[in-house]
C-alpha positions in Angstrom: 10.4 -71.8 34.7 12.7 -72.8 38.0 12.4 -71.1 41.3 16.0 -70.4 41.0 15.1 -68.4 37.8 12.5 -66.5 39.8 15.1 -65.3 42.3 14.7 -68.1 45.4 18.0 -69.6 46.2 17.7 -72.7 48.9 20.8 -73.6 50.7 21.3 -77.2 51.6 23.6 -80.0 51.1 21.0 -82.0 49.1 19.1 -79.1 47.5 18.5 -78.9 44.1 18.1 -75.8 42.1 15.1 -73.9 43.6 13.0 -75.0 46.0 13.4 -78.6 47.0 10.0 -80.0 48.5 10.2 -83.9 49.5 7.4 -85.7 50.8 3.9 -86.2 49.8 2.6 -82.9 51.5 6.1 -81.4 52.4 5.8 -77.5 52.9 7.8 -75.0 50.9 11.6 -75.1 52.0 11.3 -78.3 53.9 13.8 -81.4 52.9 12.5 -84.5 54.3 15.3 -87.0 55.0 14.4 -90.4 56.0 11.4 -89.6 58.3 12.6 -86.4 59.3 11.9 -82.8 58.3 14.8 -80.3 58.5 13.9 -76.7 57.8 16.6 -75.7 55.1 18.2 -72.3 55.5 17.1 -70.2 52.9 18.1 -66.8 51.7 16.4 -64.7 48.8 19.1 -63.5 46.5 18.7 -61.8 43.1 19.8 -64.2 40.2 19.9 -63.2 36.4 16.9 -65.2 34.9 17.7 -67.5 32.2 16.8 -66.4 28.7 13.6 -67.4 27.6 13.4 -70.9 25.7 12.7 -71.0 22.1 12.9 -74.5 21.3 9.9 -76.8 20.8 7.6 -78.0 23.7 8.2 -81.7 24.8 5.5 -84.5 26.3 6.9 -87.7 27.5 4.2 -90.2 28.7 5.1 -93.3 30.5 2.5 -95.8 30.8 3.3 -98.2 33.6 3.4 -102.1 32.9 2.7 -101.7 28.9 3.9 -104.7 27.2 4.6 -103.9 23.4 2.7 -107.0 22.4 -0.6 -105.8 23.8 -0.6 -102.7 21.6 -2.1 -102.6 18.4 0.6 -101.1 16.4 3.0 -103.9 17.6 0.9 -106.5 16.3 -2.1 -107.1 18.9 -5.3 -107.4 16.7 -7.4 -107.4 19.6 -6.0 -104.2 21.3 -8.1 -101.3 21.6 -5.4 -98.4 21.3 -6.5 -96.2 18.5 -4.7 -93.3 19.9 -1.3 -95.0 20.3 -1.7 -96.6 17.0 -2.6 -93.3 15.5 0.7 -91.8 17.1 2.6 -94.5 15.6 1.5 -94.0 12.3 2.4 -90.5 12.1 5.5 -90.9 13.9 8.6 -93.3 14.7 8.1 -96.6 16.5 11.0 -98.9 17.7 10.1 -102.3 17.4 12.5 -103.6 20.0 12.9 -101.0 22.9 14.1 -102.6 26.0 13.3 -101.3 29.7 16.3 -100.9 31.6 14.6 -102.8 34.7 11.5 -104.5 35.3 10.8 -102.2 38.1 8.9 -98.8 38.1 11.7 -96.5 39.9 14.8 -97.8 38.5 13.5 -97.5 34.8 12.3 -94.2 35.0 15.4 -93.0 36.5 17.1 -94.4 33.3 14.5 -92.9 31.0 15.1 -89.6 32.7 19.0 -89.7 32.7 19.9 -91.8 30.0 21.8 -93.9 32.3 21.8 -97.5 33.4 20.7 -98.7 36.8 24.3 -99.4 37.8 25.4 -95.7 36.7 22.4 -93.9 38.5 22.4 -96.2 41.5 18.9 -96.7 41.6 18.5 -100.5 41.7 14.9 -101.1 43.4 11.9 -99.4 44.3 11.5 -97.6 47.6 15.0 -98.0 48.9 16.9 -95.9 46.6 17.1 -92.3 45.5 18.4 -90.6 42.4 21.3 -88.7 43.9 21.2 -84.7 43.6 24.4 -85.1 41.4 22.9 -87.1 38.7 22.1 -85.1 35.4 18.5 -85.6 34.1 16.6 -84.4 31.3 14.2 -82.2 33.4 17.3 -80.4 34.6 18.4 -79.7 31.4 15.3 -78.2 30.0 14.6 -76.3 33.3 18.1 -74.8 32.9 17.1 -73.9 29.3 14.4 -71.9 30.6 11.5 -74.4 29.9 8.2 -74.4 32.1 8.2 -77.9 33.5 5.9 -80.1 35.2 5.4 -84.0 36.0 2.2 -85.6 37.0 2.7 -89.3 38.3 0.0 -92.0 39.4 1.4 -93.7 42.1 3.6 -93.6 45.3 6.2 -95.5 43.8 7.5 -92.3 41.9 6.9 -90.0 45.0 9.2 -87.0 44.8 10.9 -88.5 47.8 12.9 -90.9 45.5 14.8 -88.0 43.8 13.0 -87.6 40.4 11.5 -84.3 41.3 14.7 -82.1 40.6 14.3 -79.9 37.5 10.5 -79.7 37.8 8.8 -76.5 38.8 5.8 -78.7 39.6 6.0 -82.2 40.6 2.5 -83.4 41.1 2.6 -86.9 43.2 -0.8 -86.3 45.0 -2.0 -89.9 44.4 -5.2 -89.5 46.9 -7.4 -90.2 44.1 -10.4 -92.7 43.5 -8.8 -95.6 42.8 -6.9 -98.1 45.3 -4.9 -101.0 45.4 -6.3 -104.4 46.7 -4.5 -103.5 49.9 -6.2 -100.1 50.1 -3.7 -97.7 49.5 -4.4 -95.0 46.9 -3.4 -94.7 43.3 -4.4 -91.8 40.9 -6.3 -93.0 37.9 -5.6 -92.0 34.6 -8.3 -89.5 34.2 -7.2 -87.8 37.1 -3.8 -87.6 36.0 -4.9 -86.4 32.6 -7.2 -83.7 34.3 -4.1 -82.3 36.5 -1.9 -82.1 33.5 -4.5 -80.6 31.2 -5.2 -77.8 33.8 -1.6 -77.0 34.1 -1.2 -76.8 30.4 -4.0 -74.3 30.2 -1.7 -72.0 32.4 1.7 -72.0 30.7 3.1 -70.6 27.8 5.4 -72.7 25.4 7.9 -74.0 25.4 7.3 -76.8 28.3 8.6 -80.0 29.4 5.7 -82.2 30.6 5.9 -85.7 32.0 2.9 -87.6 32.4 2.8 -91.0 34.1 -0.1 -93.5 33.9 -0.3 -96.2 36.4 -3.4 -98.1 35.6 -2.2 -101.2 33.8 -0.3 -102.1 36.8 -2.0 -105.0 38.8 -4.5 -104.9 40.2 -6.3 -104.6 37.0 -9.4 -103.0 37.5 -10.5 -100.7 34.4 -13.5 -98.4 35.0 -16.6 -98.5 33.2 -17.3 -99.2 30.2 -14.0 -100.9 29.8 -14.8 -103.1 32.8 -17.6 -104.8 30.9 -15.8 -104.7 27.4 -12.9 -106.4 28.8 -14.4 -108.7 31.5 -12.2 -111.5 30.3 -9.1 -109.6 29.7 -8.8 -106.6 32.5 -5.4 -105.8 31.9 -6.2 -105.3 28.2 -8.9 -103.1 29.4 -6.6 -101.0 31.5 -4.5 -100.4 28.5 -7.5 -99.3 26.4 -8.6 -97.1 29.1 -5.5 -95.4 29.5 -5.2 -94.9 25.7 -8.6 -93.2 25.5 -7.1 -90.8 28.5 -4.1 -90.3 26.4 -6.4 -89.1 23.5 -7.7 -86.6 25.7 -4.3 -85.0 26.6 -3.2 -85.0 22.9 -6.3 -83.4 21.9 -5.3 -80.7 24.6 -2.0 -80.5 23.2 -3.4 -80.2 19.5 -5.6 -77.3 20.5 -2.6 -75.1 21.6 -1.0 -72.8 19.3 2.3 -74.8 19.8 0.5 -78.0 19.2 2.0 -79.1 15.8 5.6 -78.2 17.0 5.3 -80.5 20.1 7.8 -83.4 20.5 5.8 -86.3 21.8 7.4 -89.6 23.1 5.4 -92.6 24.6 6.9 -95.6 26.4 6.8 -97.6 29.2 8.8 -98.5 32.3 8.4 -102.3 31.7 6.3 -105.1 30.8 4.3 -107.7 32.4 5.1 -111.6 32.6 1.3 -112.8 32.5 2.7 -116.2 33.5 5.8 -116.1 31.1 8.8 -118.0 32.7 6.2 -118.3 35.8 6.1 -114.9 36.7 2.6 -113.4 36.7 3.6 -109.6 37.0 6.9 -108.2 37.0 10.2 -107.4 39.3 12.4 -110.6 39.4 12.8 -111.7 35.9 14.5 -110.2 32.8 13.0 -111.6 29.6 11.0 -110.0 26.6 7.7 -110.2 28.5 9.0 -108.1 31.3 11.2 -105.9 29.2 10.3 -105.1 25.7 8.0 -101.9 25.6 6.6 -99.8 23.1 8.7 -96.7 22.2 7.0 -93.9 20.1 8.3 -90.7 19.0 6.3 -88.1 16.8 6.8 -84.5 16.1 8.1 -82.1 13.7 10.8 -83.3 11.2 10.3 -87.0 12.3 9.2 -88.9 9.4 6.7 -92.0 10.0 8.9 -95.2 10.1 9.3 -98.6 11.8 12.6 -99.0 13.1 14.2 -102.4 13.7 17.0 -101.4 15.8 17.2 -102.7 19.3 17.2 -99.7 21.6 17.1 -98.8 25.1 14.2 -96.6 26.8 16.9 -94.8 28.5 17.9 -93.4 25.1 14.7 -91.0 25.4 16.3 -88.6 27.6 19.6 -88.0 25.0 17.1 -88.3 22.1 14.5 -85.7 23.2 17.3 -83.4 23.8 18.9 -83.8 20.5 15.3 -83.4 19.0 14.8 -79.9 20.7 18.2 -78.7 20.0 18.9 -78.6 23.6 22.2 -79.2 25.2 23.2 -82.8 25.9 23.5 -84.6 29.1 27.2 -84.9 30.4 27.3 -88.6 29.9 24.8 -91.3 28.9 25.1 -95.1 28.7 22.9 -95.0 25.5 22.9 -93.3 22.0 21.1 -90.1 21.1 18.4 -91.5 18.1 17.6 -87.9 16.9 19.5 -88.0 13.7 17.9 -91.4 13.1 14.8 -90.0 13.7 15.3 -87.1 11.5 17.1 -89.3 8.8 20.5 -87.5 9.2 21.8 -90.8 10.6 21.8 -94.5 9.6 20.5 -97.1 11.6 23.0 -99.3 13.7 23.2 -103.1 15.0 22.4 -101.8 18.7 21.9 -103.6 21.9 20.4 -102.9 25.4 21.2 -103.7 28.7 18.4 -104.8 31.4 18.9 -105.9 34.9 17.0 -107.2 38.2 18.5 -106.8 41.5 15.0 -107.5 43.2 15.5 -111.1 44.0 18.9 -110.0 45.5 17.7 -107.2 47.4 14.2 -108.9 48.8 15.5 -112.3 49.2 19.2 -112.8 48.8 18.8 -114.6 45.6 21.1 -114.2 42.5 21.0 -110.5 40.5 20.0 -111.1 36.9 21.8 -109.0 34.2 20.9 -109.1 30.6 21.9 -108.2 27.2 19.4 -107.8 24.3 20.4 -107.9 20.6 18.6 -108.1 17.4 19.2 -111.8 17.2 19.9 -113.0 21.0 18.8 -112.5 24.6 21.4 -113.2 27.1 21.0 -113.4 30.9 23.8 -113.6 33.5 22.5 -115.2 36.9 23.5 -118.0 38.8 24.5 -119.4 35.4 24.2 -118.2 32.1 21.0 -118.3 29.5 21.2 -117.7 25.9 18.1 -117.4 23.5 17.7 -117.1 19.8 15.0 -114.3 19.7 14.4 -115.1 15.9 13.7 -118.7 16.4 12.3 -118.8 19.9 10.6 -115.6 20.6 9.3 -117.2 23.9 12.8 -117.5 25.2 12.0 -121.0 26.2 15.2 -122.9 24.8 18.4 -122.1 26.6 21.3 -122.4 24.0 24.0 -121.3 26.6 25.5 -125.0 26.5 25.1 -125.1 22.6 28.4 -125.9 20.5 26.9 -123.9 17.7 29.8 -121.1 17.0 27.3 -118.1 16.6 25.7 -119.1 19.9 29.1 -119.0 21.5 30.2 -115.7 19.6 26.7 -114.2 20.9 27.3 -115.2 24.4 31.1 -113.9 24.5 29.9 -110.5 22.8 27.0 -110.0 25.4 29.5 -110.7 28.4 31.5 -108.0 26.8 28.7 -105.5 26.9 27.8 -106.5 30.4 31.4 -105.8 31.7 31.4 -102.5 30.1 28.0 -101.3 31.6 29.1 -102.9 35.1 32.4 -101.5 35.0 31.0 -98.1 36.1 28.8 -99.6 38.7 28.0 -97.4 41.9 28.1 -99.2 45.2 24.9 -100.2 46.4 23.5 -97.5 48.8 20.1 -98.1 49.9 18.2 -95.8 52.0 15.5 -96.2 54.9 11.8 -95.4 54.4 9.4 -94.7 57.4 6.6 -97.2 58.0 3.7 -95.3 55.8 5.9 -94.6 52.7 7.1 -98.3 53.1 3.6 -99.5 53.2 2.3 -97.6 50.4 5.0 -98.9 48.2 4.4 -102.4 49.0 0.6 -101.9 48.8 1.4 -101.3 45.0 2.9 -104.8 44.7 6.6 -104.5 45.5 8.6 -105.7 48.4 10.7 -103.0 49.9 13.5 -104.6 51.8 14.9 -103.5 55.0 18.7 -104.2 54.2 20.5 -106.6 51.7 20.2 -110.2 52.6 22.7 -112.8 52.7 23.2 -113.8 49.2 22.5 -117.2 47.9 23.0 -118.9 44.4 19.1 -118.9 43.6 17.8 -118.3 40.4 14.7 -116.0 41.0 12.6 -118.0 38.9 13.1 -120.7 41.3 12.1 -118.4 44.2 9.0 -117.0 42.5 6.5 -119.0 44.2 7.9 -117.7 47.7 8.1 -114.2 46.4 4.4 -114.4 45.7 3.7 -115.6 49.1 5.5 -112.8 50.7 3.5 -110.2 48.6 0.4 -112.1 49.4 1.3 -112.2 53.1 1.8 -108.4 53.1 -1.4 -107.7 51.1 -3.4 -109.8 53.8 -1.8 -108.0 56.8 -2.5 -104.6 55.4 -6.1 -105.9 54.6 -6.6 -107.4 58.2 -6.6 -111.1 57.4 -4.1 -111.5 59.9 -4.2 -115.4 60.3 -3.7 -115.7 56.6 -0.8 -113.5 56.5 0.7 -115.4 59.5 0.3 -118.8 57.6 1.9 -117.4 54.4 4.8 -116.0 56.3 5.7 -119.1 57.8 5.3 -120.8 54.8 8.0 -118.9 53.3 10.3 -119.4 56.3 9.9 -123.3 55.8 12.0 -122.7 52.5 14.0 -119.6 53.4 14.3 -119.6 57.3 16.3 -116.5 57.6 14.1 -114.2 55.5 14.0 -111.1 57.6 10.8 -109.9 55.4 8.8 -113.1 56.3 10.0 -112.7 60.0 8.8 -109.3 60.0 5.3 -110.1 58.5 4.9 -112.9 60.8 5.6 -111.0 63.8 3.3 -108.2 62.7 0.7 -110.7 62.1 0.8 -112.4 65.1 0.8 -109.2 67.2 -2.3 -108.3 65.6 -3.7 -111.8 66.5 -2.7 -111.3 70.0 -0.4 -114.4 69.8 2.3 -112.5 71.7 4.8 -115.5 71.9 4.7 -116.2 68.3 5.2 -112.3 67.7 8.0 -112.2 70.0 9.9 -115.2 68.5 9.8 -113.6 64.9 10.6 -110.0 66.2 13.6 -111.2 68.1 14.8 -113.3 65.1 14.3 -110.0 63.1 16.7 -108.0 65.2 19.4 -111.0 65.1 19.2 -110.9 61.3 19.2 -107.1 60.7 20.3 -105.6 64.1 21.2 -102.4 62.3 17.7 -101.6 61.1 15.8 -99.3 63.4 12.3 -100.8 62.2 13.2 -104.2 63.4 13.9 -103.0 67.1 10.7 -100.8 66.8 8.7 -103.7 66.1 10.4 -105.5 69.0 9.5 -102.7 71.3 5.9 -102.8 70.1 5.6 -106.5 71.0 7.3 -106.0 74.2 4.8 -103.1 74.9 2.0 -105.6 74.2 3.5 -108.0 76.6 3.5 -105.5 79.4 7.3 -105.5 79.4 7.9 -101.9 80.0 11.4 -101.6 80.5 12.4 -104.0 77.8 10.1 -102.1 75.3 12.0 -98.8 76.1 15.3 -100.5 75.6 14.0 -101.6 72.2 12.7 -98.3 71.2 16.1 -96.5 72.2 17.9 -98.9 70.2 15.9 -98.1 67.2 16.3 -94.5 68.0 20.2 -95.0 68.4 20.4 -96.2 64.9 18.2 -93.4 63.2 17.0 -90.6 65.6 14.4 -89.7 63.0 12.8 -93.1 62.9 9.0 -92.2 63.6 7.6 -95.6 64.9 10.0 -95.5 68.2 9.1 -92.1 68.8 5.5 -92.9 68.6 5.9 -96.1 70.9 8.0 -94.1 73.4 5.2 -91.7 73.6 2.7 -94.1 74.4 4.7 -95.5 77.0 5.1 -92.1 78.7 1.4 -91.4 78.5 0.7 -94.6 80.0 2.6 -94.0 83.2 0.2 -92.3 85.1 -1.9 -90.0 82.8 -4.6 -89.2 85.3 -1.9 -87.6 87.6 -0.4 -85.4 85.0 0.3 -81.5 86.3 2.5 -79.0 84.6 5.3 -80.1 86.9 4.8 -83.7 87.0 7.7 -85.4 85.6 5.6 -87.9 83.4 4.2 -85.2 81.7 7.5 -83.2 81.2 8.9 -86.6 79.4 5.5 -87.1 77.4 5.8 -83.3 76.2 9.4 -83.7 75.5 8.8 -86.7 73.4 5.7 -85.1 71.8 7.8 -82.1 70.9 10.4 -84.4 69.1 7.7 -86.4 67.3 5.9 -83.2 66.2 9.1 -81.9 64.8 9.7 -85.1 62.8 6.1 -85.2 61.8 6.4 -82.0 59.5 3.6 -81.9 57.2 2.5 -85.8 57.8 -0.8 -85.4 58.8 -1.1 -89.3 59.5 2.0 -89.1 62.1 0.0 -86.0 63.7 -3.2 -87.9 63.9 -1.6 -90.8 65.5 0.1 -88.8 68.3 -3.3 -86.9 69.0 -4.9 -90.4 69.3 -2.4 -91.1 72.1 -3.1 -88.0 73.9 -6.7 -88.5 73.5 -6.7 -92.0 74.9 -4.7 -90.5 77.9 -7.6 -88.0 78.6 -5.6 -85.2 77.5 -8.2 -83.6 75.0 -6.7 -80.2 74.8 -3.1 -81.9 73.3 -5.1 -84.4 71.2 -7.3 -81.3 69.6 -4.1 -79.2 68.9 -2.9 -82.1 67.0 -6.0 -82.9 65.1 -6.4 -79.3 64.1 -2.8 -79.0 62.7 -3.5 -82.4 60.8 -6.7 -81.5 59.4 -5.1 -78.4 57.7 -2.5 -80.3 55.7 -3.0 -81.9 52.4 -3.5 -85.5 52.5 -5.2 -85.6 55.7 -7.4 -88.6 56.2 -11.1 -88.4 56.8 -10.7 -89.8 60.0 -8.7 -86.7 61.1 -11.7 -84.6 60.5 -14.0 -87.0 62.6 -11.6 -87.0 65.4 -11.5 -83.3 65.4 -15.4 -83.2 65.2 -15.3 -85.5 68.5 -13.2 -83.0 70.3 -15.1 -80.0 69.2 -18.3 -81.7 70.4 -16.7 -82.8 73.8 -15.9 -79.0 74.3 -19.4 -77.6 73.3 -18.3 -76.4 69.9 -21.2 -77.9 67.8 -20.8 -75.5 64.8 -17.1 -76.2 64.4 -18.0 -80.0 64.4 -20.4 -79.8 61.6 -17.9 -77.4 59.9 -15.1 -80.2 60.3 -17.5 -83.1 58.9 -19.0 -80.9 56.1 -16.3 -81.8 53.4 -16.6 -85.5 54.2 -20.3 -85.9 53.5 -22.2 -89.4 54.6 -19.6 -91.8 52.6 -16.6 -90.4 54.0 -17.5 -91.2 57.8 -15.7 -94.1 59.5 -18.5 -96.2 61.2 -16.4 -96.6 64.3 -15.8 -92.9 64.5 -19.1 -92.2 63.6 -20.3 -94.3 66.5 -17.8 -92.5 68.9 -19.2 -89.1 67.9 -22.7 -90.3 68.4 -21.9 -91.5 72.0 -19.9 -88.1 72.4 -23.4 -86.0 71.5 -25.5 -88.5 73.6 -23.4 -88.3 76.6 -23.8 -84.4 76.4 -27.6 -84.7 76.0 -27.8 -83.7 72.4 -29.7 -86.8 71.8 -31.5 -85.5 68.5 -28.0 -85.0 66.8 -26.9 -88.4 68.1 -29.8 -90.2 66.5 -29.2 -88.3 63.3 -25.8 -89.8 63.1 -26.8 -93.3 64.0 -29.7 -93.4 61.5 -27.2 -92.3 58.8 -24.7 -94.9 60.1 -27.6 -97.7 59.7 -28.5 -96.6 56.3 -25.0 -97.3 55.1 -24.4 -100.3 57.4 -27.7 -101.9 58.3 -26.1 -104.8 60.4 -24.3 -102.5 62.7 -25.7 -104.0 65.9 -23.8 -101.4 68.0 -25.6 -98.7 66.6 -28.9 -100.2 66.6 -29.0 -100.7 70.2 -27.5 -97.1 70.8 -30.1 -95.7 68.8 -32.8 -97.6 70.5 -31.5 -96.2 73.9 -31.3 -92.7 72.6 -34.9 -92.7 71.2 -36.2 -94.1 74.6 -34.4 -91.3 76.4 -36.0 -88.9 74.0 -39.3 -90.2 74.1 -38.9 -90.0 78.3 -38.0 -86.4 77.8 -41.1 -85.8 75.3 -38.5 -84.9 72.6 
């Protein structure tokens, strides 16, 4: 039940009912807007509790990146999907369900609202949020007195993007044991299932539970035994693994007293290109490979059936409410299919809308809008495309110029549907992400654009090789392959010289390589292309800092903050500059110290519950020799959810410097040997050795060499420590 129902009212312009918590680790009562954490004004009041719900429980499962034709029930004889197949056999499955977009966040916004992306306004991952005034399925069931929870598997669905409203619990802690190729965490299906089952064990019916499995998304790396069984087909292995985890979840539901009465729906947010039309994965194209998804609904009163109607996955929101007998959403773009599922309504000749604005928003290419019917697939881009899906299921033969009357009529009808959907289009209203969240979403395989680029009449299919290069350059940058990243970004710029994203990547890669002339060229070009974006100015400030151009760096950081006072990076850059003024001369009255403390106070306020920001600020104070200030930041960061292992190691280093050995050991204990960063472990050993604690230093170095036998620095330091121990007779 919602926090409002329990008597807690949160007052704030963007506050949803109850306590709104935004950000991976945001504290109760804190709303994060952009990079800022702003304490909401809260007041406890008595509110009448809504009546207890008496409808059926509802389970919604979305399996990310699942093509319908890779499920056994949809015709894949090689698929290992017995759970999905069994659910389809006892329920209803729609043969042609179309995702509203080949992108995770926009599609899920549609699945939960019953609105197409032009109406709810979420047109891409990472730079849009579901607005607080958007009615959604979880908000309706929450108002009806249901217990509500969501468990998601990747940062692209973080609560920051607005989907958490209506959920009593929105579990977006993705710090699991799986990481993308660029090192950012995802949460495996087993961990998502564990969390969902744990929640189920503590709630009474009725409930609404949304479970999101991310695993079939690239990179395809299923765990064992699926990795071995599907060595040549890892995407299919990921699907088989998720199917097994879905089986665990359904078993837990079946064991409940209300299990037989639970409505269960399974779908996906989009498909996967796997090379179709030249796209290996998804985001940019809108053909069946990228859009056709399974849609299966089972539960009381739903007769087993195969429905040939073309439907949108967005129909799940009104359909689940209809099946549960709950109030409808105020408005939807899609039909309620509950009558069809219950046998009280006849099938209709349906159609579905889909779009991708990823090419437009990432690179300035043409947007794509599509209409899928039972007979045709129509795509509007820089030109028109029309495919007869009965004769050409691969959608390879464009009939848009055909004189055939049936083709012409299909195109006219599709245009009519498109105009009807786009008539209610919201203006594009992208928001800004801080550097950490941007990196997390991009590490999952998505470009997060800084602003809307200049439009070009380029079909995204033409630009796909350059989009792939951009993603690869970003992955290389995050993985530390800076030279490779720079070369790829420059290849993109040869074809698209005004690509802000490529200039940004090139500047960051060149900065890491120490090629400051190249870094400056690309950073300056970035602020010309997108002068209103604070991150462009912050990057220029970082380049100016490395070049020793302090005054120009300060001006660039201040320009960034003039555009967004809550941007984290320029605050960190200015703090580093303040501390570099003359840290050795700091006194309580010193003007440099005063400026640094003011900068630090503002940064700490903005950091809120962000342990990564506190760690970076602490590291700056540590480098300036201000250990007490560094310790305060590390202690605070270590107490927050999501703190990295390096925070505890830095904390231990500070404790050892102060002779607080027991506290240092306690800080390290949760990490275990495998959680220690080699560089910080070396640093810790050096601090112990400098204090004459050679036995502890030797233990740390031996443990480091056991895991990294080629670590030359550790080997040399250990030899020195052992010599000193022998000389002392220790």
